[in-house]
Each structure stands twice: as C-alpha cells, then as structure tokens.
N, C-alpha and C positions, 0 to 999 in steps of 0.2 A: 600348872597354869591356873590363875585365878579367874573369877567371873569377868573382870574387866578385860583381861587378855582374850577370853573367849568371845566377848562382844566385838572386840577389834578384829579378831580373825573372821568372825561372821560377816562383818562389813566388807572386808577385803575379798571374801569368797562370793559375795552376793552379786557382783557385777556392777556395783556403784562406781561411777567415774569421778575421781577427785578433780576438782577444778584447778587450773593453773592460776597463779597470783597475778599475772599480767605484767607487761613490761614496765608500766609506771611504778607499780609497787616494787618490782625487782630493782629498778634503778634507785629508788629511794632507799631500799634496804641496803643495797651495796654502798651507797654514799654514807648511810648512817653507821656502817660497820667501821668506818675510819674515825679514830678518836680526834683527828685533826679537822674533821668536817664540822662546819657550823651551819647556822640557818641559811646562809647564802648558798652553800654547796647543796644542801638538801632541797632548797627551793629550785635550784638549777636542774636537779634530777627530775623534777616533775613539771618543768616549764612548759612542756608540750602535752600535758595531760589536764584538760580543763575540768574533768570530773573530780580528780583529786584536789585540784586547786580550789574549786568551789566548795567541796566538802570541808576542807581545812578552814576556810573562811567562815563557814556556817558554824562549825564547832567552836572555833576561837571566839566567835561573837555571842555564844550562848550564855545565859545568865549563870550557869554552873561555874564558869571560869572567871566571871566578873571582870572583864577587861576594863582597865581605866580609860583606854582609848581604843576605839574600834579598829582592829587590824584591817588594812586595805590591800594587802598583797600577801602572797604565799609566804614570803620571807618574814613578814611581820607576824603572820599567824603561827609559823613554826617557832619563831622566837618566843612567843607567848606560851604555846602549848608544850614545848620541849620535845625531845627526841622520841620518848616512848609513846606519848599521846599522839604525836604526829604519825608514828607507825600504826598505832591503833586505828586511827581514823582512816588511814590509807588501806589497811587490811580489810576493814569493814566495807569501805567503798568498793574495793576490788571484788569482794565476795558478793555484794549486792549486784554488781555488774553482770554476774553469771545468772541472774534471775530475771533479766529484762523481758523474757518471753513467758514468764509464769503469771499467775493470777495477781494482778497489780495490787488490788485491795488487800489480799492475804499477805503478800510480801511486805507491803507498807506497814501492816499491823505488826508483823514479826520484827521488822527493823526498828520501828518506833519503840516497841517494847524492849528490845535489846539496848537501845540507846538510853532509855529511861532507867533501866536496871543498872547500866554502867555508870550513869550519873550518880545514882543513889548509893551504889557500892563505893564509888570514889569518895563521895561526901562522908559516908560512914567511916571509911578507912581513916580519913583525916581527923575523925573524932577520937581515934584510938592512939595508943602509944606506937603504933606501926605506921604512922602517916607517911613515912618514907616509901612505903610500898604502893601508895595511892595510884600512881600512874600505871603500874603493872596490874593493879586491880581493875582499872579502867579498861585496859586492853583485854583482859580476860572476860570482863563483863560484856563488852561489845561483841566478842566472838563466841560467847558460850553456846549460842543456839545456831551457829553457822552450819552445823551438821544437818539441821532441819532442811535448809535450802538444798544441801547436797542430795538428800533423800528425795526431795520433790523434783529434782532434775530427772530422776529415774521414774518417779510416779507422780506426774503433775496433776493427775485426777484427784488427788487428795488435798491440793492446795486450798480449796475453798474452806476447809476445816479451820483455817487460821484467821478467818475474818471476824476475830473477836478481840477482846482486851482483858486484862486482869487475869484472874484464876482460870477463866474459860480458855484463854490462849495457852496457858500452861497445860491444861488438860488436852488441848488440841495437839500440842507438840508431842505429847506422849502417845496420842492416838496415831500420829503419823509414823512413829517408831513401830507401833504394834501392827499397823496395816501394811507397812513395807517389809516387816520382818527384820528390820535393822535398827540398831540403837543410835539415835541421833547424837548422843554425847560421844560415842565411840567414833562416829563419822567426823564430828567436829575435832576430836583429838587428832585424827589422821590428817585433816586439813591443816591444823595448826603445826603439826610435826613436819609435813611436807613443805609448808611455807616458811619453815625455820623460825617460828616464833619461839620465845624463851621456853625452856623446858618446864619451868614452874607454871607457865600459862597452859601448856599442853596438858600437864597432869591435872590442873584445876578444871579445865574443860572436860576432861575424861570422867571426872567424878562429880560433876556439878548436880547430878540427880541421884547420887548414891552416897548418902551420909555415912554408912558403915565403911565403905571403901575410902571415903575422904578422911575419915577419922584415923586411918592407918597410914596416911601420907606423912612425909616429913613436915616439920613445923611450918615452914613458910607456905607451901601449897595447901596444907590443911587449913591454916587460918584464912588464906585468901578464898578458898572454897566456901568457908563459913561466911565471909564478908559478902560473897555473891548471893548466898542464900538470904542474908539480911537485906540486901538490896532488892531482891525479888519480893520479900515480905513487905518492905516499905512501898514498893510499887503496887502490889496486888492486894494488900491487906491480909487478914487471916485466910489461909487456903490449905488444901490438902498437901501441897508442896511444902509449906512452912511447917506443918505438923511433924514432918520427918526430920526437920532441922532444929526445931525450937529448943530442945533440951541441950543439944551440943552448943548452940550459940549462946544460950543462957550461961552455961558453965564457962565458956571462953570469954565472953564480953559483957556479961550481966544484962543482956537484952531481954528483960521481962516486958510485959505488955505496957507498963507505965513508961519505961524507957523508950519503947518503940513509938508510943504516942508522942512523946517529947521530940524524938527525932523527926517524926513525920511532920509535926508542926514547924519545927525549925527549918527543915529542908523545903518546906512549901514556898519559902521566899525565893527559891531558885526557879520556880515555875514561870 
C-alpha cells in the first residue's frame, strides 16, 4: 500500500462523512450518461433546481468562455459550455450546497479560489498541444479542494483559517488537513469517486498536492495534475506550493518564469 492509499484509508477510518451529490446533480449526471441526450435533455434534468440553473448561467457568461451572445436559459448555457463543463459546474455547486452552515467568508474564499484556479488551468491547457483535455482540466480544477469542505463539516471550528487569498489560502488548506488529521486531497478523491466523476479526475485530485506521487501517474492524469499546479501558480504567484511543482512543470511544458509572466499577462484579459 503506497502513501496515497494510506491517506485514503485514514480518511475512511476517521469518521468523516462524505456528502451526497444531491438529486439535481444525479439527474443531470444520469441524463449526460446517454449519448443521445443533448442540451435540451440536460436542461430538463435540472429544470427544478434553481441553484444549478443560476450557476450554469453565471459560468457561461463569464469572460473566460467569451460568449458571443449572453446565454439566457439553462439550455443555452449548456449548449455553450458543453457536457463536461456543465457537469463540472453542477458538481461544484452541489458541493458548495453542503457548506451553507459553515463560515460564509471562508467558504466564499475557498470556492472563489477554486473557480479562479479552474479558469486559469483551463486557459493554460488550451495553450498546449493537449487542448482537447481542457474541459476535464476545468472539472478537476473546480473540485481539487472539495475535500477541504468535507473536513470542515467534521471540524467547523477551523473554517476561519480560510479567510485568505493567494498563497495564504493554500497554506490554510494544508493547515486544515494537519489540524483534522486527515488529508484533504484524499477526502476530495473519495468525494470524486463516490460521485462517479471520471477516473482521471479522481486520480488528479488525489495527487494535486503530491508531486512525487503525481509523477508516477499515467500520462493523462500526470499532465493534468501539472496543469492544475500551473493554474494555482498563475493564480497565486510564486509560493511554497509552486516550489514543489516548478521543475516538473518546466520539464513538461517549458513553463519558466518568463513564460509564466507571459501567460499571466495574456490571461489577465479574462478577468
């Protein structure tokens, strides 16, 4: 059993309760499983879920996706976002729904940071030869820190630590893991697996703070994990988190400091 397996076993034995995805997400996921289902069928699956509908419209209208015409309905938003990004938004919204009674400022900081990292990882992926993976990268980016929320459900007294941004927030997420005695990446992996997210996303979440473990993954999850690290670097600037990933990302994508500065400037137009 490797270190990552031990962390997962520790979460399972700790008494942490994994959240359910909710009926809206399950209906959407079931509809999306059919190859014959299009935007109309997916929109019908969430017709009675205003939280998911609102979230899809907000994401579809964000500058990152540069809509030519602002989507005005769930069907239009799904048409523009596509299946994977729609599921990503729904999963993130369902996860956030489990945090309604936690420290609002802390949870807002966590989700805003996750959304920003997902945006930047998505944009970075589209700069590479692997642009076909961009939607999957976006899903992994949105859900990479979902495990933090799971741990806070068990230990809400630590939520105040997350009232930060940038590198300070990354330090706080690691502090939550240390104080609860559980690894938030392992908890996030369990959520992703239980919610039947793609296996590549589960493995990416599992290793998103473990560069040595990530480097042993198969090609696609390994590269996606590195893209998430680049997204966090573009979000936070130089940080202790990036120090652990810099050499691997440089070898894989040529992301030296000059290239990172160029990307930061280029992506700033999406703010």
